[in-house]
ZAVEXBA-923483 format. One record per atom (N, C-alpha, C): residue in three letters; chain; atom name; x, z, y. Coordinates in Angstrom, 1 decimal. Atoms other than C-alpha are relative to their C-alpha. Layout:
! ZAVEXBA-923483
  code  unit  site      px      pz      py
   ALA     A    CA       X       Z       Y
...
This chain:
! ZAVEXBA-923483
  code  unit  site      px      pz      py
   MET     A     N     0.3     0.0    -1.4
   MET     A    CA    38.8    35.9   125.6
   MET     A     C    -0.7     1.4     0.3
   ASP     A     N     0.7    -1.3    -0.3
   ASP     A    CA    37.8    39.2   127.4
   ASP     A     C    -1.3    -0.3     0.6
   LEU     A     N     1.4     0.1    -0.4
   LEU     A    CA    34.3    39.8   128.6
   LEU     A     C    -0.1    -0.6     1.4
   LEU     A     N     0.1     0.5    -1.3
   LEU     A    CA    35.0    39.2   132.3
   LEU     A     C     0.3    -1.5     0.0
   GLU     A     N    -0.4     1.5     0.1
   GLU     A    CA    36.7    35.8   131.5
   GLU     A     C    -1.2    -0.8    -0.6
   GLU     A     N     1.2     0.6     0.6
   GLU     A    CA    33.7    35.0   129.3
   GLU     A     C    -1.1    -0.2     0.9
   TYR     A     N     1.1     0.1    -1.0
   TYR     A    CA    31.2    35.7   132.0
   TYR     A     C     0.4    -1.0     1.1
   ALA     A     N    -0.4     0.9    -1.0
   ALA     A    CA    33.2    33.8   134.6
   ALA     A     C    -0.1    -1.4    -0.5
   ASP     A     N     0.1     1.3     0.6
   ASP     A    CA    33.5    30.8   132.3
   ASP     A     C    -1.4    -0.4    -0.2
   TYR     A     N     1.4     0.3     0.3
   TYR     A    CA    29.9    30.9   131.3
   TYR     A     C    -0.8    -0.3     1.3
   LEU     A     N     0.7     0.2    -1.2
   LEU     A    CA    28.7    31.1   134.9
   LEU     A     C     0.6    -1.0     0.9
   GLY     A     N    -0.6     1.1    -0.7
   GLY     A    CA    31.0    28.4   136.1
   GLY     A     C     0.9     0.4     1.2
   CYS     A     N    -0.8    -0.6    -1.1
   CYS     A    CA    33.3    30.6   138.3
   CYS     A     C     1.4    -0.6    -0.2
   GLN     A     N    -1.4     0.5     0.1
   GLN     A    CA    36.7    29.1   139.1
   GLN     A     C     1.0     1.2    -0.1
   TYR     A     N    -0.9    -1.2     0.0
   TYR     A    CA    38.2    32.6   139.6
   TYR     A     C    -0.9     1.2    -0.5
   LEU     A     N     0.7    -1.2     0.4
   LEU     A    CA    37.3    36.0   138.1
   LEU     A     C    -0.6     0.7     1.2
   SER     A     N     0.5    -0.6    -1.2
   SER     A    CA    36.9    37.3   141.7
   SER     A     C    -1.4    -0.6     0.5
   ASP     A     N     1.3     0.6    -0.3
   ASP     A    CA    33.9    34.9   142.1
   ASP     A     C    -1.1     0.8    -0.5
   LEU     A     N     1.1    -0.8     0.6
   LEU     A    CA    31.9    37.2   139.9
   LEU     A     C    -0.5     1.1     0.9
   ARG     A     N     0.4    -1.0    -1.0
   ARG     A    CA    31.9    39.8   142.7
   ARG     A     C    -1.0    -0.4     1.1
   TYR     A     N     0.8     0.6    -1.1
   TYR     A    CA    30.0    37.5   145.0
   TYR     A     C    -1.1    -0.9    -0.5
   LEU     A     N     0.9     1.0     0.6
   LEU     A    CA    28.0    35.3   142.7
   LEU     A     C    -1.5     0.6    -0.1
   LYS     A     N     1.4    -0.4     0.2
   LYS     A    CA    24.2    35.4   142.7
   LYS     A     C    -0.5    -1.0    -1.1
   ILE     A     N     0.5     0.8     1.1
   ILE     A    CA    22.5    34.2   139.5
   ILE     A     C    -1.5    -0.2     0.1
   SER     A     N     1.4     0.3     0.0
   SER     A    CA    19.2    32.6   138.9
   SER     A     C    -0.7     0.8    -1.2
   PRO     A     N     0.7    -0.7     1.2
   PRO     A    CA    16.5    34.1   136.5
   PRO     A     C     0.4    -0.8    -1.3
   GLN     A     N    -0.4     0.7     1.3
   GLN     A    CA    17.4    31.3   134.0
   GLN     A     C     1.4     0.4    -0.4
   GLN     A     N    -1.4    -0.4     0.4
   GLN     A    CA    21.1    32.3   134.1
   GLN     A     C    -0.1     1.4    -0.6
   ALA     A     N     0.2    -1.3     0.5
   ALA     A    CA    20.0    35.9   133.6
   ALA     A     C    -0.5     0.0    -1.4
   ARG     A     N     0.5     0.1     1.4
   ARG     A    CA    18.0    35.0   130.5
   ARG     A     C     1.1    -0.5    -1.0
   ARG     A     N    -1.1     0.5     0.9
   ARG     A    CA    21.0    33.1   129.1
   ARG     A     C     1.0     1.1    -0.3
   ILE     A     N    -1.0    -1.0     0.2
   ILE     A    CA    23.3    36.0   129.7
   ILE     A     C    -0.6     1.1    -1.0
   GLU     A     N     0.7    -0.9     0.9
   GLU     A    CA    20.8    38.3   127.9
   GLU     A     C     0.1    -0.5    -1.5
   MET     A     N     0.0     0.5     1.3
   MET     A    CA    21.0    36.0   124.9
   MET     A     C     1.4    -0.2    -0.6
   LEU     A     N    -1.3     0.1     0.5
   LEU     A    CA    24.8    35.9   124.7
   LEU     A     C     0.3     1.1    -1.0
   PRO     A     N    -0.3    -1.1     1.0
   PRO     A    CA    26.1    37.8   121.6
   PRO     A     C     1.0     1.0     0.6
   ASP     A     N    -0.9    -0.9    -0.5
   ASP     A    CA    27.8    41.0   122.4
   ASP     A     C     1.1     0.4    -1.0
   SER     A     N    -1.0    -0.3     1.0
   SER     A    CA    29.8    41.1   119.2
   SER     A     C     1.4    -0.3     0.5
   GLY     A     N    -1.4     0.3    -0.4
   GLY     A    CA    33.5    41.3   119.7
   GLY     A     C     0.3     0.7     1.3
   HIS     A     N    -0.3    -0.7    -1.2
   HIS     A    CA    33.2    43.3   122.9
   HIS     A     C    -0.5     1.5    -0.1
   THR     A     N     0.3    -1.4     0.2
   THR     A    CA    33.2    47.1   123.1
   THR     A     C    -0.8     0.5     1.3
   LEU     A     N     0.6    -0.6    -1.1
   LEU     A    CA    31.2    49.4   125.3
   LEU     A     C     0.9     0.2     1.2
   ASP     A     N    -1.0    -0.1    -1.0
   ASP     A    CA    34.4    50.1   127.2
   ASP     A     C     0.2    -1.3     0.8
   GLU     A     N    -0.1     1.3    -0.7
   GLU     A    CA    34.7    46.4   128.0
   GLU     A     C    -1.2    -0.3     0.9
   TYR     A     N     1.2     0.2    -0.8
   TYR     A    CA    31.1    46.3   129.3
   TYR     A     C     0.1     0.9     1.2
   ASN     A     N    -0.1    -0.9    -1.2
   ASN     A    CA    31.7    49.3   131.5
   ASN     A     C     1.1    -0.4     0.9
   GLU     A     N    -1.0     0.5    -0.8
   GLU     A    CA    34.9    47.8   132.8
   GLU     A     C    -0.6    -1.2     0.8
   ALA     A     N     0.6     1.2    -0.7
   ALA     A    CA    33.0    44.5   133.6
   ALA     A     C    -1.0     0.5     1.0
   ALA     A     N     1.0    -0.5    -1.0
   ALA     A    CA    30.2    46.5   135.3
   ALA     A     C     0.7     0.6     1.2
   ARG     A     N    -0.8    -0.6    -1.2
   ARG     A    CA    32.8    48.4   137.5
   ARG     A     C     0.6    -1.2     0.8
   TYR     A     N    -0.6     1.1    -0.7
   TYR     A    CA    34.5    45.1   138.4
   TYR     A     C    -1.0    -0.8     0.8
   ILE     A     N     1.0     0.9    -0.7
   ILE     A    CA    31.4    43.1   139.2
   ILE     A     C    -0.9     0.8     1.0
   LEU     A     N     1.0    -0.7    -0.8
   LEU     A    CA    29.2    45.8   140.7
   LEU     A     C     0.7     1.0     1.0
   GLY     A     N    -0.7    -1.0    -0.8
   GLY     A    CA    31.9    48.0   142.3
   GLY     A     C    -0.1     1.3    -0.8
   ALA     A     N     0.1    -1.3     0.6
   ALA     A    CA    31.9    51.7   141.6
   ALA     A     C    -1.3     0.3    -0.7
   SER     A     N     1.2    -0.3     0.7
   SER     A    CA    29.4    52.6   139.0
   SER     A     C     0.3     1.0    -1.1
   ALA     A     N    -0.2    -1.0     1.1
   ALA     A    CA    28.8    55.4   136.4
   ALA     A     C     0.1    -0.8    -1.3
   PRO     A     N    -0.1     0.7     1.3
   PRO     A    CA    29.7    54.5   132.9
   PRO     A     C    -1.4     0.0    -0.7
   TYR     A     N     1.3     0.1     0.7
   TYR     A    CA    26.8    53.3   130.8
   TYR     A     C     0.2     0.4    -1.4
   SER     A     N     0.0    -0.6     1.4
   SER     A    CA    25.9    54.8   127.4
   SER     A     C    -0.2    -1.1    -1.1
   SER     A     N     0.2     1.0     1.0
   SER     A    CA    25.1    51.5   125.7
   SER     A     C     0.4    -1.4     0.6
   ILE     A     N    -0.3     1.4    -0.4
   ILE     A    CA    26.1    47.8   125.8
   ILE     A     C    -1.2    -0.6     0.7
   ARG     A     N     1.2     0.5    -0.6
   ARG     A    CA    22.5    46.9   126.5
   ARG     A     C    -0.2     0.4     1.4
   GLU     A     N     0.2    -0.6    -1.4
   GLU     A    CA    22.3    49.2   129.5
   GLU     A     C     1.0    -0.6     1.0
   ALA     A     N    -1.0     0.6    -0.8
   ALA     A    CA    25.6    47.9   130.9
   ALA     A     C    -0.3    -1.4     0.3
   ARG     A     N     0.4     1.4    -0.2
   ARG     A    CA    24.6    44.3   130.4
   ARG     A     C    -1.1    -0.2     1.0
   GLN     A     N     1.1     0.1    -0.9
   GLN     A    CA    21.3    44.9   132.1
   GLN     A     C     0.4     0.3     1.4
   ALA     A     N    -0.5    -0.3    -1.4
   ALA     A    CA    23.0    46.5   135.1
   ALA     A     C     0.7    -1.1     0.6
   ILE     A     N    -0.7     1.1    -0.5
   ILE     A    CA    25.3    43.6   135.4
   ILE     A     C    -0.9    -1.1     0.4
   ILE     A     N     0.9     1.1    -0.3
   ILE     A    CA    22.5    41.1   135.3
   ILE     A     C    -0.8     0.3     1.3
   GLU     A     N     0.8    -0.3    -1.2
   GLU     A    CA    20.4    43.0   137.8
   GLU     A     C     0.8     0.0     1.3
   GLY     A     N    -0.9     0.0    -1.1
   GLY     A    CA    23.4    43.4   140.1
   GLY     A     C     0.2    -1.5     0.5
   LEU     A     N    -0.3     1.4    -0.4
   LEU     A    CA    24.1    39.6   140.0
   LEU     A     C    -1.2    -0.7     0.5
   MET     A     N     1.2     0.6    -0.5
   MET     A    CA    20.5    38.8   140.6
   MET     A     C    -0.4     0.5     1.4
   ARG     A     N     0.3    -0.6    -1.3
   ARG     A    CA    20.2    41.1   143.7
   ARG     A     C     0.7    -0.6     1.2
   ARG     A     N    -0.9     0.5    -1.1
   ARG     A    CA    22.9    39.4   145.7
   ARG     A     C    -0.7    -1.0     0.9
């Protein structure tokens, strides 16, 4: 399962596109932070960040990309 599908499934989205409009709670954010990132590359995290957040600069680490995704999902 790719990273976007994993996030959509984990957050209960029926469609991948729901990730673009979803607002998450602090509890969901903490759970996302605890998900293992093994099996996913930095490129996959950058792709997920671009898809979920719109245009964004590439991140230099998985942790940085994941944090940007979480912050973006919480700000909506």
